[in-house]
SERO-4910 file (N, C-alpha, C, O; in steps of 0.05 Angstrom, whole numbers):
BEGIN
 pado doro    nc1    nc2    nc3   cac1   cac2   cac3    cc1    cc2    cc3    oc1    oc2    oc3
  Met    A   -175   -210   -335   -168   -188   -353   -166   -159   -349   -154   -143   -363
  Gly    A   -182   -154   -328   -182   -126   -314   -155   -119   -309   -147    -98   -320
  Val    A   -136   -136   -291   -107   -134   -285    -95   -121   -303    -83    -99   -299
  Ile    A    -97   -138   -333    -82   -140   -351    -85   -103   -367    -68    -89   -376
  Glu    A   -114   -100   -363   -122    -69   -371   -111    -54   -358    -98    -37   -371
  Gln    A   -111    -52   -331   -100    -36   -313    -73    -30   -316    -67     -6   -317
  Ser    A    -56    -48   -318    -28    -49   -325    -22    -32   -347     -5    -14   -347
  Leu    A    -42    -41   -369    -37    -26   -396    -45      2   -398    -42     18   -416
  Asn    A    -57      4   -378    -71     35   -372    -51     55   -357    -51     80   -358
  Tyr    A    -28     33   -340     -8     52   -330     15     50   -343     35     62   -335
  Leu    A     15     36   -364     39     43   -377     32     66   -398     51     81   -404
  Gln    A      8     71   -408      4     93   -426     12    124   -413     12    128   -389
  Pro    A     20    143   -433     24    165   -418      2    180   -397    -21    180   -404
  Trp    A      7    191   -374      0    206   -365    -11    233   -378    -35    241   -379
  Glu    A     13    245   -387     14    270   -400     35    268   -425     59    270   -424
  Phe    A     17    263   -450     35    254   -470     50    276   -475     42    299   -473
  Ser    A     79    267   -483    100    283   -487    120    277   -508    140    264   -506
  Pro    A    108    293   -538    128    279   -559    159    284   -553    173    264   -558
  Ala    A    171    304   -545    196    304   -537    210    277   -522    231    265   -529
  Trp    A    193    271   -501    200    248   -484    198    221   -506    218    207   -507
  Ile    A    181    216   -518    177    194   -534    192    192   -556    198    169   -563
  Leu    A    201    212   -571    216    215   -586    246    206   -587    259    193   -604
  Phe    A    251    219   -558    276    216   -547    276    179   -538    294    167   -548
  Cys    A    263    169   -528    268    138   -534    263    128   -551    280    112   -558
  Leu    A    243    130   -565    238    117   -599    270    120   -612    285    101   -620
  Ala    A    275    147   -614    296    147   -632    324    136   -619    341    126   -634
  Ser    A    328    136   -596    354    128   -581    352    100   -582    372     86   -583
  Thr    A    328     87   -581    330     53   -583    326     46   -614    335     25   -623
  Ala    A    314     64   -630    321     55   -658    349     55   -668    357     37   -683
  Leu    A    361     71   -661    392     90   -671    408     63   -655    426     53   -668
  Tyr    A    403     51   -631    419     37   -618    418      8   -635    437     -5   -643
  Ile    A    389      1   -638    385    -26   -647    400    -26   -682    411    -46   -691
  Arg    A    398     -3   -695    411     -7   -718    441     -7   -716    455    -20   -732
  Gly    A    451      5   -699    483      2   -697    489    -22   -685    513    -30   -689
  Leu    A    471    -39   -669    475    -64   -663    475    -86   -686    489   -105   -681
  Val    A    463    -85   -707    457    -95   -730    481    -91   -747    490   -108   -762
  His    A    488    -69   -742    512    -61   -759    539    -70   -751    556    -76   -768
  Phe    A    542    -71   -727    563    -88   -710    567   -116   -717    588   -127   -726
  Arg    A    541   -127   -712    541   -152   -714    551   -163   -738    569   -180   -740
  Arg    A    536   -149   -760    546   -162   -792    571   -151   -799    581   -158   -820
  Ser    A    584   -133   -784    608   -130   -794    627   -150   -776    651   -151   -782
  Gly    A    618   -166   -753    638   -183   -739    648   -175   -715    665   -189   -703
  Arg    A    638   -152   -704    648   -141   -680    627   -147   -656    602   -150   -658
  Cys    A    640   -149   -638    621   -168   -613    613   -141   -591    627   -123   -581
  Thr    A    586   -145   -590    577   -124   -567    574   -136   -539    571   -123   -518
  Gly    A    574   -156   -540    568   -171   -521    532   -171   -511    513   -167   -526
  Phe    A    534   -177   -478    503   -175   -469    505   -148   -452    488   -130   -453
  Trp    A    523   -148   -440    511   -123   -410    511    -97   -428    490    -85   -427
  Arg    A    525    -89   -441    527    -62   -446    494    -59   -459    477    -44   -448
  Pro    A    490    -75   -483    466    -66   -495    444    -68   -475    427    -50   -476
  Phe    A    439    -90   -453    419    -92   -433    422    -64   -416    402    -50   -412
  Ser    A    446    -56   -406    452    -33   -393    435     -9   -405    420      3   -390
  Phe    A    439     -2   -432    423     14   -441    400     14   -447    388     34   -442
  Phe    A    387     -4   -457    360    -14   -461    344     -3   -431    327     14   -427
  Leu    A    357    -20   -413    345    -12   -383    344     20   -378    323     31   -369
  Gly    A    368     36   -384    369     59   -376    348     77   -390    337     96   -377
  Ile    A    341     72   -417    322     80   -434    289     73   -429    271     89   -436
  Ala    A    284     49   -417    261     41   -405    255     57   -372    232     61   -364
  Ala    A    276     64   -359    274     75   -340    262    101   -338    246    112   -323
  Ile    A    277    109   -362    267    143   -370    240    144   -376    225    161   -367
  Tyr    A    232    124   -395    197    123   -402    184    118   -380    163    130   -375
  Thr    A    193     99   -363    171     96   -340    167    120   -323    145    125   -313
  Val    A    187    134   -321    184    154   -301    169    179   -314    155    193   -299
  Thr    A    171    185   -338    157    207   -354    140    204   -366    129    223   -376
  Gln    A    130    175   -372    111    172   -394     94    154   -390     84    141   -409
  Thr    A     90    149   -363     64    125   -345     55    144   -324     64    166   -319
  His    A     36    130   -314     30    145   -293     44    147   -268     32    155   -248
  Phe    A     65    140   -267     90    147   -253     88    172   -248     84    183   -227
  Asp    A     93    185   -278     92    217   -272     71    228   -257     75    246   -240
  Tyr    A     47    219   -262     20    228   -243     31    228   -218     33    250   -206
  Leu    A     39    206   -206     41    202   -175     68    219   -175     71    225   -152
  Ala    A     85    227   -187    116    246   -185     99    273   -183    109    288   -166
  Gln    A     76    283   -194     67    309   -190     49    314   -161     45    336   -152
  Tyr    A     39    287   -149     28    291   -127     33    280   -104     18    280    -84
  Met    A     62    266   -106     72    263    -80    102    260    -80    113    243    -93
  Phe    A    116    278    -61    137    288    -55    161    265    -63    175    268    -82
  Phe    A    161    249    -50    172    222    -47    182    208    -75    203    201    -84
  Val    A    150    206    -85    154    192   -116    168    210   -133    182    201   -151
  His    A    163    248   -129    183    258   -146    207    250   -143    218    239   -161
  Arg    A    221    254   -117    246    244   -113    258    221   -127    282    220   -134
  Gly    A    238    202   -129    247    174   -138    249    182   -170    269    176   -183
  Gln    A    229    196   -179    230    205   -207    254    218   -217    262    213   -240
  His    A    266    233   -201    292    252   -204    313    235   -204    331    238   -221
  Leu    A    313    210   -180    330    193   -178    338    180   -197    362    174   -200
  Val    A    314    172   -215    319    153   -239    331    176   -263    348    170   -280
  Leu    A    320    200   -262    330    215   -286    358    226   -285    369    230   -307
  His    A    370    231   -264    395    238   -255    412    224   -253    434    227   -265
  His    A    405    204   -237    428    179   -222    425    150   -240    445    139   -251
  Leu    A    401    140   -242    407    113   -245    401    110   -281    413     95   -296
  Ala    A    385    123   -288    383    123   -319    414    131   -336    427    114   -348
  Pro    A    420    150   -333    445    163   -340    465    146   -335    477    135   -354
  Phe    A    470    141   -312    493    116   -299    489     95   -319    507     91   -336
  Leu    A    464     79   -320    460     60   -339    472     69   -363    497     67   -364
  Ile    A    460     79   -384    471     93   -407    492     95   -411    501     83   -430
  Ala    A    510    113   -393    537    124   -395    560     95   -393    581     91   -405
  Leu    A    548     81   -377    558     53   -370    565     38   -392    585     24   -392
  Ser    A    547     38   -415    542     19   -431    557     32   -454    559     18   -474
  Ala    A    570     58   -454    586     68   -475    574     68   -494    587     55   -511
  Pro    A    549     78   -505    535     70   -523    544     94   -559    536     94   -582
  Phe    A    559    107   -549    567    128   -573    570    116   -600    557    123   -620
  Pro    A    594     91   -598    598     79   -619    576     73   -634    573     83   -657
  Leu    A    554     54   -622    534     41   -633    514     68   -647    511     69   -672
  Leu    A    505     83   -632    485    105   -638    503    115   -664    489    117   -684
  Ile    A    528    121   -667    538    134   -687    536    116   -723    534    124   -746
  Ala    A    540     90   -710    539     68   -737    507     64   -737    496     56   -757
  Gly    A    494     70   -716    463     68   -729    446     90   -746    426     88   -761
  Thr    A    462    113   -736    449    137   -754    457    138   -788    479    136   -800
  Pro    A    436    142   -794    438    140   -829    458    155   -840    462    176   -828
  Lys    A    474    149   -861    499    160   -870    490    188   -880    506    207   -878
  Arg    A    465    192   -892    456    221   -904    454    238   -878    455    262   -881
  Val    A    451    228   -858    445    242   -838    475    250   -821    479    272   -811
  Arg    A    491    232   -821    519    232   -818    530    261   -839    536    283   -830
  Asp    A    530    255   -858    541    270   -879    525    304   -881    533    324   -893
  Phe    A    506    300   -868    486    330   -872    505    347   -872    520    341   -853
  Pro    A    513    368   -884    533    389   -879    527    406   -849    544    410   -832
  Gly    A    500    413   -847    491    421   -827    508    409   -795    520    420   -776
  Ile    A    501    386   -802    509    371   -776    538    381   -764    538    390   -741
  Thr    A    568    379   -783    586    388   -776    590    418   -760    603    422   -740
  Thr    A    574    434   -774    562    463   -762    555    468   -734    562    486   -719
  Val    A    534    444   -732    523    444   -705    543    435   -681    547    448   -661
  Val    A    553    413   -688    578    400   -671    603    423   -663    613    427   -641
  Gln    A    608    431   -681    631    451   -676    620    472   -661    634    481   -643
  Ala    A    591    483   -666    583    507   -650    582    496   -617    594    508   -599
  Leu    A    565    471   -612    567    466   -583    593    453   -574    595    448   -550
  Arg    A    609    449   -585    636    438   -572    645    455   -551    648    444   -529
  Pro    A    648    480   -554    663    498   -532    645    502   -508    655    510   -487
  Gly    A    614    495   -510    596    495   -491    600    470   -469    600    469   -445
  Tyr    A    604    448   -493    609    423   -482    628    417   -464    627    406   -442
  Arg    A    652    427   -479    678    426   -461    678    440   -429    688    431   -409
  Leu    A    662    464   -434    664    479   -409    643    464   -384    648    466   -360
  Leu    A    620    450   -396    605    433   -381    618    411   -370    609    395   -353
  Gln    A    637    410   -380    656    383   -378    680    382   -361    691    362   -353
  Gln    A    687    410   -356    708    413   -335    701    396   -308    677    392   -303
  Pro    A    718    386   -292    705    372   -270    694    387   -253    672    379   -246
  Phe    A    707    417   -238    695    430   -222    667    437   -227    650    438   -209
  Ile    A    663    444   -253    635    457   -266    613    435   -271    589    441   -271
  Ala    A    623    406   -275    603    390   -274    598    381   -246    576    378   -237
  Ala    A    621    378   -233    609    366   -202    588    389   -185    570    384   -169
  Leu    A    596    417   -196    579    438   -178    555    431   -200    538    423   -185
  Leu    A    547    430   -219    526    428   -234    507    404   -228    483    402   -233
  Phe    A    522    387   -218    505    360   -214    494    360   -186    477    344   -180
  Val    A    504    377   -169    498    378   -140    469    398   -143    445    396   -138
  Gly    A    488    420   -153    474    447   -154    436    450   -168    417    465   -163
  Leu    A    440    433   -183    414    429   -199    393    416   -179    369    421   -179
  Ile    A    405    398   -162    385    383   -142    382    406   -128    360    415   -135
  Tyr    A    394    423   -112    394    444    -97    369    461   -105    347    465    -93
  Phe    A    379    471   -128    360    489   -142    336    484   -145    320    503   -140
  Trp    A    325    461   -154    298    453   -163    281    441   -138    258    433   -138
  Leu    A    300    442   -114    285    436    -80    284    462    -75    267    464    -57
  Leu    A    294    485    -80    288    513    -67    259    512    -63    247    508    -84
  Pro    A    244    514    -40    212    512    -40    196    534    -55    172    531    -62
  Ala    A    211    556    -60    194    576    -83    201    566   -107    182    564   -122
  Val    A    224    559   -117    225    548   -148    208    518   -150    198    508   -170
  His    A    209    510   -128    198    477   -134    167    483   -137    152    473   -154
  Phe    A    159    504   -113    126    507   -120    121    512   -152    111    494   -166
  Asp    A    129    534   -161    127    544   -190    128    518   -211    108    511   -224
  Ala    A    153    505   -212    155    482   -225    139    465   -228    133    457   -250
  Met    A    127    453   -203    102    434   -201     75    446   -205     57    430   -202
  Leu    A     68    469   -212     49    482   -218     50    495   -249     31    506   -260
  Ser    A     73    491   -261     76    502   -290     89    472   -307    108    458   -300
  Gln    A     70    471   -334     76    451   -342    102    451   -353    118    432   -353
  Arg    A    109    481   -366    134    486   -379    156    481   -365    176    470   -373
  Leu    A    152    492   -335    175    491   -315    177    462   -311    199    453   -306
  Tyr    A    158    446   -313    159    419   -302    176    402   -318    194    388   -308
  Gln    A    170    404   -342    185    397   -368    216    404   -360    232    386   -354
  Leu    A    223    429   -362    251    443   -358    261    427   -334    282    415   -339
  Met    A    254    425   -314    262    410   -296    266    392   -297    286    386   -284
  Asn    A    252    368   -312    264    342   -312    281    335   -340    294    315   -344
  Trp    A    278    355   -356    297    353   -377    321    361   -367    340    348   -375
  Ser    A    326    382   -351    356    392   -341    369    372   -321    393    374   -313
  Met    A    352    355   -314    362    335   -294    371    310   -308    390    296   -300
  Leu    A    356    304   -330    366    283   -345    392    291   -360    413    278   -358
  Leu    A    389    318   -376    416    321   -391    442    330   -371    464    329   -383
  Asp    A    441    338   -343    463    342   -327    465    316   -322    489    311   -324
  Gly    A    452    296   -318    454    272   -305    477    254   -331    499    242   -328
  Leu    A    464    259   -352    480    240   -379    508    253   -380    528    240   -386
  Leu    A    509    287   -373    537    298   -379    557    290   -359    582    289   -364
  Phe    A    545    284   -331    565    274   -308    576    251   -308    600    248   -305
  Trp    A    555    227   -313    559    205   -314    581    195   -342    596    176   -345
  Trp    A    574    217   -360    592    208   -385    617    211   -375    634    193   -378
  Leu    A    623    234   -363    648    243   -352    661    222   -337    684    216   -343
  Ile    A    650    211   -318    657    183   -299    666    159   -319    688    148   -319
  Phe    A    643    153   -337    649    124   -341    656    127   -377    648    110   -392
  Asp    A    669    149   -386    677    156   -412    707    133   -415    728    133   -402
  Pro    A    699    119   -431    722     98   -436    751    107   -445    769     90   -445
  Arg    A    754    133   -452    782    145   -464    797    142   -436    787    140   -413
  Ser    A    826    143   -445    850    150   -424    851    176   -421    840    188   -440
  Ser    A    859    191   -403    869    215   -398    885    224   -418    888    248   -420
  Ala    A    901    205   -438    909    214   -456    897    224   -482    906    241   -497
  Lys    A    876    209   -485    854    213   -505    839    231   -502    826    242   -521
  Gly    A    838    235   -482    817    264   -470    793    255   -445    772    266   -437
  Gly    A    803    237   -441    785    227   -418    798    237   -395    819    250   -396
  Leu    A    783    231   -368    797    239   -347    808    219   -331    797    196   -330
  Gly    A    832    226   -317    843    202   -298    828    192   -276    812    204   -263
  Tyr    A    838    163   -274    820    145   -251    814    169   -227    791    177   -221
  Gly    A    837    175   -216    844    193   -195    816    220   -190    801    223   -171
  Val    A    817    236   -214    805    256   -216    774    245   -212    757    257   -200
  Arg    A    770    217   -225    735    211   -233    724    200   -204    701    201   -196
  Ile    A    752    187   -187    740    183   -161    739    210   -141    722    210   -123
  Thr    A    750    224   -144    751    247   -126    720    262   -141    700    265   -126
  Leu    A    718    266   -155    691    274   -172    667    265   -153    651    279   -141
  Leu    A    670    234   -157    646    220   -141    641    220   -113    620    214   -102
  Leu    A    669    227    -99    671    233    -72    664    260    -66    654    266    -44
  Ala    A    670    279    -85    659    309    -79    629    313    -73    618    328    -57
  Val    A    620    294    -93    590    301    -98    570    289    -69    548    299    -65
  Val    A    579    273    -58    566    257    -42    558    272    -17    535    272    -11
  Pro    A    578    287      2    566    306     20    545    325     23    532    328     44
  Pro    A    543    339     -2    526    359     -9    494    340    -10    473    350     -3
  Gln    A    497    315    -19    471    301    -29    462    292      1    438    294      8
  Met    A    482    283     16    473    271     42    462    291     58    440    287     69
  Leu    A    476    316     61    463    338     76    444    347     68    431    358     85
  Leu    A    431    347     40    406    356     29    390    333     39    369    340     50
  Gly    A    393    312     39    376    289     48    370    287     73    348    278     81
  Ala    A    391    297     90    387    290    119    370    309    131    354    306    149
  Tyr    A    377    338    114    359    354    120    327    356    117    313    366    134
  Leu    A    318    345     94    297    338     85    283    322    105    262    327    116
  Thr    A    302    296    110    293    275    130    282    283    155    260    276    165
  Phe    A    301    299    165    296    305    195    280    332    202    275    337    226
  Ser    A    275    344    188    263    371    181    239    365    199    233    341    201
  His    A    225    382    211    198    387    233    184    402    215    160    396    214
  Asn    A    192    421    197    169    432    182    168    420    154    186    408    141
  Val    A    142    429    147    137    421    115    144    438     98    128    457     93
  Leu    A    163    437     89    180    450     60    166    455     39    167    477     28
  Phe    A    149    435     30    140    437      3    106    435      3     93    414      3
  Asp    A     95    463      4     71    461     11     51    461    -17     26    462    -15
  Val    A     64    459    -40     54    453    -66     35    421    -68     18    416    -86
  Tyr    A     41    406    -53     29    382    -49      3    379    -33    -12    360    -33
  Glu    A      1    405    -17    -21    409     -3    -43    426    -19    -68    424    -20
  Val    A    -28    443    -32    -44    463    -49    -62    440    -70    -86    440    -74
  Cys    A    -41    422    -84    -58    409   -104    -72    380    -98    -88    370   -114
  Gly    A    -66    366    -71    -73    345    -60    -53    322    -69    -40    320    -91
  Arg    A    -53    308    -51    -37    285    -49    -49    265    -63    -74    265    -62
  Ala    A    -36    241    -80    -46    224    -87    -56    201    -68    -77    189    -74
  Trp    A    -41    194    -47    -49    177    -23    -48    192      0    -32    211      3
  Pro    A    -66    185     20    -64    202     37    -44    194     61    -49    179     80
  Leu    A    -21    208     56      9    204     71      6    231     85     -3    251     74
  Ala    A     16    226    113     19    260    128     41    272    113     61    258    109
  Pro    A     39    293    105     56    310     95     88    309    106    104    313     88
  Leu    A     97    304    126    119    304    137    129    277    128    149    274    114
  Thr    A    113    255    137    123    229    121    134    222     87    150    208     74
  Asp    A    117    239     84    121    239     49    149    257     50    167    246     38
  Gln    A    154    275     59    176    291     53    200    279     70    223    279     61
  Arg    A    194    267     94    224    251    103    224    225     85    247    216     83
  Leu    A    206    212     74    209    189     51    224    201     29    245    189     22
  Gly    A    217    225     14    234    237     -3    260    241      7    279    234     -6
  Gly    A    263    253     32    295    262     37    312    235     35    333    233     22
  Leu    A    297    212     50    311    189     50    328    177     20    350    167     15
  Ile    A    306    184      6    308    173    -28    329    195    -36    345    186    -52
  Thr    A    333    220    -30    354    239    -38    384    234    -24    406    244    -30
  Trp    A    378    214     -4    399    211     11    419    194      6    442    198     -1
  Ile    A    401    162     15    413    141     11    423    134    -15    447    136    -22
  Pro    A    400    125    -33    403    114    -60    426    132    -77    443    121    -91
  Ala    A    425    156    -74    435    174    -91    467    167    -83    483    161   -101
  Thr    A    477    169    -51    506    165    -46    510    134    -58    531    127    -68
  Met    A    489    118    -55    501     92    -63    509     88    -87    525     70    -92
  Met    A    497    106   -108    509    107   -129    530    119   -138    540    116   -160
  Ser    A    539    131   -120    570    145   -125    586    123   -112    608    120   -124
  Val    A    583    108    -94    597     81    -80    602     60   -105    624     53   -114
  Leu    A    580     53   -112    578     40   -138    597     47   -158    615     31   -163
  Ala    A    596     73   -172    611     82   -185    647     80   -183    665     74   -199
  Val    A    645     87   -159    674     84   -147    689     60   -147    713     61   -151
  Leu    A    674     35   -143    677      8   -145    686      1   -173    707     -9   -178
  Ile    A    666      9   -192    671      7   -218    700     14   -234    715      2   -250
  Ile    A    699     42   -221    726     56   -233    750     42   -217    772     40   -227
  Leu    A    747     33   -195    769     20   -182    779    -10   -199    801    -17   -206
  Gly    A    753    -23   -202    756    -41   -215    768    -46   -244    780    -66   -251
  Arg    A    761    -21   -263    773     -9   -283    807     -6   -279    821    -17   -296
  Leu    A    817      5   -263    840      9   -256    853    -16   -247    874    -21   -259
  Leu    A    848    -31   -231    859    -58   -228    858    -78   -252    874    -96   -254
  Gly    A    838    -73   -267    839    -92   -289    856    -83   -315    865    -97   -333
  Gln    A    856    -54   -312    876    -44   -333    909    -56   -323    926    -64   -339
  Arg    A    912    -54   -295    939    -57   -289    945    -88   -293    968    -97   -297
  Ala    A    922   -103   -292    929   -134   -295    921   -145   -324    915   -168   -332
  Gly    A    923   -119   -337    912   -125   -370    893   -139   -389    896   -148   -412
  Lys    A    864   -136   -364    852   -141   -371    826   -122   -379    806   -131   -389
  Tyr    A    831    -96   -372    811    -80   -385    826    -57   -404    847    -55   -393
  Arg    A    825    -44   -421    834    -29   -441    807     -8   -453    786    -14   -464
  Tyr    A    818     17   -445    805     42   -456    795     35   -486    808     21   -501
  Gly    A    774     45   -491    760     42   -520    776     70   -535    771     75   -559
***
């Protein structure tokens, strides 16, 4: 019973955040409503796309609203794992599931028909299009990682609850924008990117991440002294903590791009064979 209680305590929020809870619950509820609507109308959703979406949402909840978040504030390598999930893994899974049709179908009609919704969408559209320009998207994707790992910026972000939340939200939102650009099921004729541009983007963001990860891994100086100020959750040597964080920044992030390239190539070959069609 003690193990079960400890597990349940671990799953409870370390620092309760209404915004993260609302995001996870609302996304899940809308998606489930969309699934029900699709299946009642006889449209097939399959297994893997819903599984990918729910796994992505569960990953976001785990790193923001469990005791994982506590460890991320007191261990550098856990923090890098948290950002790997928020910026890479969870957005990757959610974008891969192509959730927009289901989320829209799950949104109550009175909300979709609310006059202010159209106004908000139109106001946000120019900014969205700007952020989805390939060069800007790639620059932001890599630039945010570098920005939040500037020692002075990182120090302030880890000591300020407001900046800490801003950091995490910016990583998630940027990740969702980038991976949607990569996995957008539309063809270039319908507003999506061509296969070649997607692969180029994925390859372009790899070297800067590798360089940053290698720098953190092989540096002989402790770059983030905030973990010394606050204390570490585990008795791990500062350089060891930093090097583990560097490896997480370096290898898994790179592999995510490689995996995405393989998925895009699979779509290309499938389309040529007539097995894959854009939505």
